[in-house]
C-alpha positions as CSV (number, residue, x, y, z in Angstrom):
1,M,-34.5,7.3,-7.4
2,S,-36.1,9.4,-4.5
3,F,-34.0,10.3,-1.5
4,T,-35.7,11.1,1.8
5,E,-35.2,14.3,4.1
6,K,-33.9,11.3,6.5
7,D,-31.4,10.1,3.8
8,I,-29.8,13.5,3.0
9,N,-29.4,14.1,6.7
10,Q,-27.6,10.9,6.8
11,I,-25.2,11.8,3.8
12,Q,-24.5,15.2,5.3
13,Q,-23.6,13.7,8.3
14,K,-20.9,11.7,7.0
15,G,-19.3,14.5,5.0
16,L,-20.5,13.3,2.1
17,T,-23.0,16.1,-0.4
18,F,-25.7,14.8,-2.3
19,E,-24.1,15.3,-5.2
20,K,-20.9,13.0,-4.8
21,V,-23.7,10.4,-3.5
22,K,-25.4,10.5,-7.3
23,S,-22.6,11.2,-9.0
24,Q,-20.9,7.7,-7.3
25,I,-24.8,6.0,-8.7
26,A,-24.0,7.1,-12.2
27,L,-20.7,5.4,-11.9
28,F,-22.5,2.6,-10.9
29,K,-24.8,2.6,-14.0
30,K,-22.0,3.5,-16.3
31,G,-19.7,1.2,-15.2
32,V,-15.9,1.6,-14.5
33,P,-14.2,1.3,-18.1
34,F,-11.4,-1.4,-18.3
35,I,-7.5,-0.2,-18.3
36,N,-6.1,0.0,-22.2
37,L,-2.1,-1.4,-21.8
38,E,-0.1,-0.1,-24.2
39,S,3.0,-2.8,-23.1
40,A,4.5,-3.8,-19.9
41,A,7.1,-1.4,-18.4
42,T,10.3,-3.4,-18.6
43,K,13.9,-2.7,-17.5
44,G,15.2,0.1,-19.7
45,K,11.7,1.1,-21.2
46,G,10.0,2.5,-18.7
47,I,11.6,0.6,-15.6
48,L,14.8,2.2,-14.5
49,A,17.9,-0.1,-13.7
50,L,20.9,1.0,-12.1
51,N,24.5,-0.4,-11.6
52,K,26.1,-0.8,-8.0
53,E,27.9,2.5,-8.7
54,E,24.9,4.7,-9.8
55,T,23.2,3.1,-6.8
56,Q,25.3,4.3,-4.6
57,Q,25.7,7.8,-6.0
58,Y,21.8,7.9,-5.0
59,V,22.5,6.4,-1.9
60,T,25.3,9.4,-0.8
61,L,23.0,12.4,-2.6
62,F,20.3,11.1,-0.1
63,D,22.5,11.0,3.2
64,S,24.1,14.7,2.6
65,N,20.7,16.4,2.2
66,R,18.2,14.4,4.7
67,D,19.3,16.3,7.7
68,E,18.1,19.5,5.2
69,L,14.6,17.6,4.8
70,S,11.4,17.6,6.4
71,I,10.6,13.1,6.1
72,V,7.8,11.1,7.0
73,K,7.4,7.7,6.8
74,F,3.4,6.6,5.6
75,V,2.3,3.3,6.5
76,P,-1.2,2.0,5.8
77,A,-2.0,-0.1,8.7
78,S,-5.5,-0.4,9.2
79,G,-6.1,-3.7,8.0
80,A,-6.9,-6.7,10.8
81,A,-5.2,-10.2,10.6
82,T,-7.9,-12.3,9.8
83,R,-7.1,-12.9,6.3
84,M,-3.3,-14.4,7.6
85,F,-5.6,-17.2,9.3
86,K,-7.6,-18.4,6.8
87,T,-6.7,-21.8,6.3
88,L,-6.7,-22.2,10.0
89,F,-10.0,-21.3,10.4
90,T,-11.4,-23.6,7.2
91,F,-9.6,-26.3,9.1
92,L,-11.1,-25.4,12.5
93,K,-14.2,-25.0,10.8
94,E,-14.1,-28.9,8.8
95,Y,-11.7,-30.8,10.5
96,R,-13.6,-34.2,12.3
97,P,-11.1,-35.2,15.0
98,E,-13.4,-38.4,15.3
99,K,-13.7,-39.4,11.6
100,E,-10.0,-38.4,10.7
101,S,-6.9,-37.7,11.8
102,I,-5.3,-34.3,11.1
103,N,-2.9,-35.9,8.5
104,S,-5.5,-37.8,6.4
105,Y,-7.0,-34.4,6.6
106,I,-4.3,-32.4,5.1
107,N,-4.0,-35.4,2.6
108,R,-7.3,-35.1,1.4
109,H,-7.8,-31.6,0.9
110,K,-4.1,-31.3,-0.3
111,D,-3.5,-28.8,1.9
112,N,-0.3,-27.8,1.9
113,E,-0.6,-24.5,3.6
114,L,-1.7,-26.1,6.8
115,S,1.3,-29.0,6.5
116,M,3.5,-26.1,6.4
117,F,2.1,-24.6,9.3
118,L,2.0,-27.3,11.6
119,V,5.7,-28.6,10.5
120,G,7.2,-25.2,11.5
121,L,4.9,-24.4,14.6
122,E,7.9,-23.8,17.1
123,K,9.8,-21.2,14.9
124,L,6.4,-19.4,15.1
125,P,6.8,-16.0,16.5
126,F,4.1,-16.7,18.9
127,F,4.7,-20.0,19.9
128,E,5.7,-19.4,23.5
129,E,2.5,-16.8,24.2
130,V,0.0,-19.7,22.8
131,V,1.9,-22.5,24.7
132,H,1.8,-20.6,28.2
133,K,-1.7,-19.2,27.4
134,I,-2.9,-23.2,26.6
135,H,-1.9,-24.2,29.7
136,K,-3.7,-22.3,31.7
137,V,-6.8,-23.0,29.9
138,I,-5.9,-26.8,29.8
139,P,-4.2,-28.0,32.6
140,D,-3.6,-31.6,31.4
141,F,-2.7,-30.4,28.1
142,N,0.9,-32.4,28.0
143,N,-2.0,-35.7,28.3
144,L,-3.5,-34.8,24.8
145,S,-2.8,-36.9,21.6
146,Y,-0.7,-35.3,19.3
147,D,-3.9,-34.2,17.3
148,E,-5.7,-32.8,20.1
149,K,-2.4,-30.4,20.9
150,R,-2.4,-29.1,17.0
151,V,-6.0,-28.6,17.4
152,E,-6.1,-26.6,20.9
153,F,-2.7,-24.6,19.3
154,V,-4.9,-23.5,16.7
155,K,-8.1,-22.5,18.7
156,T,-5.8,-21.1,21.3
157,M,-4.8,-18.5,18.9
158,L,-8.2,-17.6,17.0
159,N,-10.6,-18.6,19.5
160,E,-12.5,-15.1,20.8
161,D,-12.0,-16.1,24.2
162,R,-8.6,-16.8,24.0
163,L,-6.0,-14.8,22.1
164,N,-7.7,-13.5,19.7
165,Y,-5.4,-13.2,17.2
166,S,-7.5,-12.7,14.2
167,F,-8.9,-9.6,15.6
168,Y,-5.6,-7.9,16.0
169,P,-4.2,-5.2,13.6
170,K,-1.8,-6.7,11.6
171,G,0.5,-4.5,12.7
172,L,0.4,-5.4,16.1
173,L,0.8,-9.3,15.9
174,P,3.7,-10.9,17.0
175,F,6.2,-10.9,14.2
176,H,9.7,-11.7,15.0
177,R,11.1,-13.5,17.7
178,Y,14.3,-12.2,18.8
179,K,16.3,-13.9,21.7
180,E,15.4,-11.9,24.5
181,Y,11.9,-10.1,23.4
182,V,9.3,-10.5,20.6
183,S,8.8,-8.1,18.3
184,T,5.4,-6.7,16.2
185,A,5.3,-5.2,12.9
186,F,4.4,-1.7,14.0
187,E,8.2,-1.8,16.2
188,E,9.9,-3.2,13.2
189,H,8.9,0.1,11.2
190,L,10.3,2.3,13.9
191,F,13.6,0.7,13.6
192,E,13.5,0.9,10.0
193,A,12.9,4.7,9.5
194,A,15.5,5.5,12.0
195,L,17.6,4.3,8.8
196,Y,16.4,6.3,6.4
197,G,12.8,7.9,7.3
198,S,15.2,10.3,9.8
199,S,16.3,13.9,10.2
200,K,18.8,14.9,12.9
201,N,18.2,12.1,14.5
202,K,14.5,12.5,14.8
203,A,12.0,10.3,12.7
204,N,8.4,10.9,12.2
205,L,5.8,7.9,11.1
206,H,2.3,8.3,10.4
207,F,0.4,5.6,10.9
208,T,-3.6,4.9,9.3
209,I,-5.0,2.7,11.9
210,S,-8.8,1.6,12.6
211,E,-10.7,3.7,15.3
212,R,-11.1,0.7,17.3
213,H,-7.3,0.1,17.6
214,N,-6.1,3.5,18.3
215,H,-6.1,2.6,22.3
216,K,-3.6,-0.3,21.0
217,F,-1.3,1.5,19.1
218,D,-0.7,4.2,21.6
219,E,-0.4,1.5,24.2
220,E,2.3,-0.8,22.0
221,F,4.4,2.6,21.6
222,K,4.0,3.9,25.2
223,Y,5.5,0.4,26.1
224,I,8.5,0.0,23.4
225,E,9.7,3.9,23.0
226,E,12.2,4.6,25.1
227,D,13.9,1.1,24.3
228,V,13.4,1.7,20.7
229,E,14.7,5.3,21.3
230,E,18.0,4.2,23.2
231,K,18.9,1.5,20.3
232,T,18.6,3.6,17.4
233,N,20.0,6.9,18.8
234,T,16.4,8.8,17.3
235,T,13.5,10.1,18.7
236,F,10.5,9.4,17.1
237,N,7.1,11.7,16.2
238,I,4.5,9.0,15.6
239,S,0.7,10.1,14.4
240,F,-1.9,8.2,13.7
241,S,-5.2,9.0,11.7
242,Y,-8.3,6.9,10.4
243,Q,-10.1,6.7,7.2
244,K,-12.5,9.4,6.7
245,H,-15.9,8.8,6.6
246,S,-16.7,11.3,4.4
247,T,-14.7,9.2,1.9
248,D,-17.4,6.2,2.0
249,T,-19.2,5.0,-1.3
250,I,-22.7,4.1,-1.3
251,G,-23.7,0.8,-2.2
252,V,-26.6,-0.2,-4.9
253,T,-28.4,-3.3,-5.6
254,K,-28.0,-5.5,-8.7
255,K,-30.0,-2.7,-10.2
256,N,-28.3,0.1,-9.0
257,E,-31.0,1.1,-6.5
258,P,-29.5,2.6,-3.0
259,F,-29.0,-0.2,-0.8
260,R,-30.8,-0.1,2.3
261,N,-30.4,-1.3,5.7
262,D,-32.8,-3.3,7.6
263,D,-34.0,-0.2,9.3
264,G,-34.3,1.6,5.8
265,S,-31.3,3.7,6.0
266,L,-28.8,4.0,3.6
267,L,-25.4,1.4,3.3
268,F,-22.3,2.7,3.3
269,R,-19.1,1.0,2.7
270,P,-15.6,1.8,3.1
271,S,-14.1,2.5,-0.1
272,G,-10.4,0.5,-0.3
273,H,-7.2,1.8,0.4
274,G,-7.9,4.9,-2.0
275,A,-9.7,6.7,0.4
276,L,-6.1,7.4,2.2
277,L,-5.1,9.6,-0.4
278,E,-7.1,12.2,1.6
279,N,-4.8,11.4,4.9
280,L,-1.8,11.8,2.7
281,N,-2.8,14.7,1.7
282,D,-3.0,16.0,5.3
283,L,0.5,16.1,5.5
284,D,3.1,18.5,5.6
285,A,6.5,16.9,4.5
286,D,8.9,17.4,2.0
287,I,9.7,13.5,1.4
288,V,7.1,11.1,2.2
289,F,8.1,7.5,2.1
290,I,5.1,5.0,2.2
291,K,5.0,1.2,2.8
292,N,3.0,-1.7,3.8
293,I,2.8,-2.0,7.3
294,D,3.5,-6.2,6.9
295,N,6.5,-5.7,4.6
296,V,9.6,-5.9,7.4
297,V,12.4,-8.1,8.0
298,V,14.2,-9.0,11.2
299,K,17.2,-6.5,12.1
300,K,19.7,-8.4,10.5
301,Y,18.5,-7.4,6.5
302,K,17.8,-4.3,7.2
303,S,20.5,-2.1,6.5
304,D,20.2,-3.9,3.2
305,V,16.5,-2.6,2.9
306,A,17.0,0.8,4.0
307,Y,20.4,1.2,1.5
308,Y,17.4,0.7,-1.5
309,K,15.3,3.0,0.5
310,K,17.7,5.6,0.3
311,M,18.6,5.1,-3.4
312,L,15.2,5.8,-4.3
313,G,15.3,9.2,-2.0
314,G,18.3,10.3,-3.8
315,I,16.7,9.5,-7.0
316,L,13.9,11.8,-5.7
317,L,15.7,14.8,-5.0
318,E,17.8,14.9,-7.9
319,I,14.7,14.5,-10.3
320,Q,13.0,17.0,-8.5
321,Q,15.8,19.4,-7.8
322,Q,16.3,19.9,-11.8
323,A,12.2,20.2,-12.0
324,F,12.0,22.8,-9.7
325,A,15.0,24.5,-11.7
326,Y,13.0,24.5,-14.7
327,L,10.1,25.7,-13.5
328,S,11.6,28.7,-11.7
329,F,13.1,29.1,-15.9
330,L,9.3,29.1,-17.3
331,E,8.5,32.1,-15.2
332,N,10.9,33.8,-17.4
333,T,8.8,34.8,-20.4
334,N,11.8,35.6,-22.3
335,I,13.1,32.1,-22.4
336,K,14.6,30.7,-25.2
337,E,13.4,28.1,-27.6
338,N,16.3,25.4,-27.0
339,K,15.7,25.6,-23.5
340,L,11.9,25.1,-24.1
341,V,13.2,22.0,-25.7
342,E,15.7,20.9,-23.0
343,I,12.6,21.0,-20.4
344,A,10.4,19.1,-23.3
345,Q,13.5,16.5,-23.2
346,F,13.6,16.0,-19.8
347,L,10.1,15.4,-19.2
348,L,10.3,12.6,-22.0
349,E,13.4,11.0,-20.9
350,K,13.9,11.4,-17.2
351,L,10.0,11.4,-16.0
352,N,8.5,9.2,-18.9
353,V,6.2,12.1,-19.9
354,S,4.5,11.8,-23.9
355,I,5.0,15.1,-24.9
356,N,2.6,16.1,-27.5
357,R,3.3,15.9,-31.5
358,E,2.0,19.0,-31.9
359,F,4.4,20.8,-29.2
360,E,6.4,22.1,-31.8
361,K,3.7,24.0,-33.6
362,Y,2.4,25.9,-30.6
363,S,2.9,28.9,-29.6
364,T,5.9,30.1,-27.3
365,K,3.4,31.0,-24.4
366,Y,1.7,28.2,-24.7
367,Q,4.6,25.9,-24.8
368,I,5.2,27.2,-21.6
369,E,1.8,26.6,-19.9
370,Y,1.9,23.4,-21.8
371,L,5.6,22.2,-19.8
372,R,4.9,24.4,-16.6
373,D,1.7,21.7,-16.2
374,K,3.3,18.9,-16.6
375,L,6.5,19.5,-14.5
376,N,4.1,21.1,-11.7
377,R,3.1,17.9,-10.3
378,P,3.7,15.9,-7.0
379,I,6.6,13.2,-8.0
380,R,6.6,9.3,-7.5
381,V,9.5,7.1,-7.6
382,C,8.6,3.2,-7.0
383,G,10.8,0.6,-6.4
384,M,9.6,-2.6,-8.9
385,V,10.6,-6.1,-8.1
386,K,11.1,-8.8,-10.7
387,N,7.5,-10.9,-11.0
388,E,7.7,-13.8,-9.0
389,G,3.8,-14.3,-9.6
390,E,2.4,-12.8,-6.2
391,P,-1.0,-11.2,-7.1
392,G,-1.1,-8.0,-7.0
393,G,-0.6,-4.9,-9.8
394,G,2.5,-4.3,-11.8
395,P,4.0,-1.4,-14.2
396,F,2.8,-0.4,-17.5
397,W,2.4,2.3,-20.1
398,V,-1.3,3.2,-20.2
399,K,-3.0,4.5,-23.2
400,D,-5.6,7.0,-22.2
401,E,-8.9,8.4,-24.5
402,S,-6.9,11.2,-25.6
403,G,-4.3,8.7,-26.7
404,A,-1.7,10.0,-24.2
405,V,0.4,7.4,-22.7
406,S,1.7,7.1,-19.1
407,L,3.6,4.7,-16.9
408,Q,1.3,3.4,-14.3
409,I,0.7,1.1,-11.4
410,V,-2.5,-1.4,-12.6
411,E,-4.4,-4.0,-10.9
412,S,-5.2,-7.0,-12.2
413,A,-8.7,-6.7,-11.9
414,Q,-8.7,-3.2,-14.2
415,I,-7.5,-5.6,-17.2
416,D,-9.8,-7.2,-19.7
417,K,-9.0,-10.9,-19.6
418,K,-11.1,-11.5,-22.3
419,N,-9.3,-9.1,-24.7
420,K,-6.6,-11.5,-25.9
421,H,-4.2,-8.4,-27.0
422,Q,-4.4,-6.8,-23.5
423,K,-4.2,-10.7,-21.6
424,E,-0.7,-10.8,-24.0
425,I,0.2,-7.7,-22.6
426,L,-0.5,-8.8,-18.9
427,K,1.7,-12.2,-19.7
428,R,5.0,-10.2,-20.8
429,A,4.8,-8.2,-17.5
430,T,8.4,-8.5,-15.8
431,H,8.2,-6.9,-13.1
432,F,5.9,-6.4,-9.6
433,N,4.6,-3.2,-7.6
434,P,5.8,-4.2,-3.9
435,V,3.9,-0.8,-2.6
436,D,7.9,0.7,-2.0
437,L,7.5,4.6,-2.6
438,V,9.2,7.6,-2.3
439,C,6.8,11.1,-3.1
440,G,7.6,14.4,-3.2
441,I,4.4,16.3,-2.4
442,K,5.2,20.0,-2.2
443,N,5.7,22.5,-5.4
444,Y,9.1,23.9,-6.5
445,K,7.9,27.2,-4.5
446,G,7.7,24.3,-1.2
447,E,3.7,24.7,-1.0
448,P,2.0,21.4,-0.7
449,F,0.2,20.0,-3.8
450,D,-3.3,19.7,-3.7
451,L,-3.2,15.5,-4.2
452,T,-7.1,15.3,-4.9
453,K,-6.5,17.4,-7.8
454,F,-4.3,14.7,-9.6
455,V,-6.7,11.5,-9.3
456,D,-7.9,9.6,-12.1
457,H,-11.5,8.7,-11.0
458,K,-12.4,6.6,-13.9
459,T,-10.0,3.9,-12.0
460,A,-12.5,3.6,-9.2
461,F,-13.5,-0.6,-8.6
462,I,-16.8,-1.9,-8.7
463,T,-17.1,-5.5,-6.7
464,M,-19.5,-7.4,-5.8
465,K,-20.6,-8.3,-1.7
466,T,-23.2,-9.9,0.4
467,K,-25.1,-8.0,3.4
468,T,-27.5,-10.3,5.4
469,G,-27.5,-12.3,2.7
470,K,-28.4,-10.2,-0.1
471,D,-25.8,-9.1,-3.0
472,L,-24.8,-5.9,-3.7
473,K,-22.4,-4.0,-5.7
474,A,-19.7,-1.8,-3.8
475,L,-17.2,0.9,-5.0
476,E,-14.1,1.5,-4.2
477,L,-12.2,4.6,-4.6
478,P,-9.1,4.6,-6.8
479,G,-6.3,2.5,-5.4
480,L,-3.9,5.1,-3.5
481,W,-0.6,4.1,-5.9
482,N,-3.2,3.3,-8.7
483,G,-5.6,5.8,-10.2
484,S,-5.6,8.3,-6.9
485,M,-1.7,9.0,-8.8
486,A,-2.5,8.6,-12.1
487,F,-1.6,12.1,-12.9
488,W,1.7,12.4,-10.8
489,N,5.2,12.3,-12.6
490,T,6.3,8.7,-12.0
491,I,9.6,6.9,-12.3
492,F,9.9,3.4,-11.9
493,V,13.0,1.8,-10.4
494,E,14.1,-1.8,-10.3
495,V,15.1,-2.9,-6.3
496,P,16.0,-6.6,-5.3
497,L,13.6,-8.6,-4.1
498,L,14.9,-8.8,-0.2
499,T,13.4,-5.4,-0.2
500,F,9.6,-7.1,-0.1
501,N,8.8,-9.1,2.4
502,P,5.0,-8.8,3.3
503,V,3.1,-11.4,5.4
504,K,-0.1,-12.3,4.0
505,T,-0.4,-15.3,5.2
506,V,0.8,-16.6,8.9
507,N,3.3,-18.9,6.9
508,D,4.9,-16.2,5.4
509,L,6.7,-15.8,9.5
510,L,8.1,-19.1,8.5
511,K,10.7,-17.2,5.8
512,T,14.4,-16.2,6.1
513,P,13.2,-12.6,6.0
514,H,11.4,-13.2,9.7
515,Q,13.4,-15.5,11.4
516,I,16.8,-15.5,13.4
517,L,18.9,-17.6,12.4
């Protein structure tokens, strides 16, 4: 494999190094190993389940400390809304009105999604905006047949020369319709942040967005800022960042040769949400809440969601306080043996860290080094909901090459389904990852961790894609809450299903948490 001088210039212009690109190609050739599941994390065995009294104690702990903390809510928000409308795009492409009715089409395709969409049409948050636009485009709309009206409604939503909703970032789509106005997911995150992500009536939110949508988010914030600040008695500091080009990965052919564009240049692709670790690493805060852009609810449910967010925050504060105290102890070389045992016990019982069986045989000096290494890491407290059949990752105990076992969030694509034992463990999973994290990203001296040092690079993803009709292999970096946080200290906590209300398809907007009843 040879790179030209032009290739090397292209690599450097992206902020990448020649060595990094070579290591990516080597990973394609070697392949990414499957995760080795030890067992599913369940209640009492890796997942903390609290009663009402314990939950309230942690909420109180968080509330009593929040004004002394710097808090940031970190929201991945770069995704376009295209996938939300997949069913509707298929309908526009395949429906032939001259040959059948919409009802016949639904029955022939067993398209329950389309049926539900049409039945719930008037409850959609953007219903009135679409109807208003239709009348502008088609003055005699009221004279159309039932089926023609439905087709024009969908076209008005999606066509580029009309509302073009699929082009929008998901965060700026109309999500909830209140009596007096319609709100976006972006706006709902502000209202929510005021309840648990604010300190001294100030809330910091950081959104990772696509560069092409930067001005749209700015415009939306200017439009709603005064109203939201007045209603929440909170001042908002909003910042944005983009996925860095230096996190892009090279595409290769099926033979693992660099894939080239028609002009001969190398093909680089965005490397998935794992690339956002760089954005997270740039933040300076005591506590960071992480939540996806589409996981919001209407106002009447927000206090319930915030309650459990504060519970997670309280757990982080308690654990962090104890970890910091122990790390200070470990600076004392005269520390007694029983204290070392106590710290090891804390790691094992509270932070789910497996302690080496040979620990007791270590010299005191090495025991101190070992415990310091295990303790002095970023901490994440992750909410987990009961598995309701949603696609995505879940909490598992994972065994690495050295035999050490740790708690990890694992995607199903990382599991070898052909291995009966691994498949059986996957089936026994009881909980699902809703992306509900509270993170401590500073050490006991108040210094930010370099988060790039806690990544398991072997947990990347290789996927098949196409470009101009040609097959290629793409590399995604370890997921932000998967391999990118593999060597963090991890606590999983059961949270109610009401905290997880993502909008993956347009019909999700018809569910109760997104409706004003």
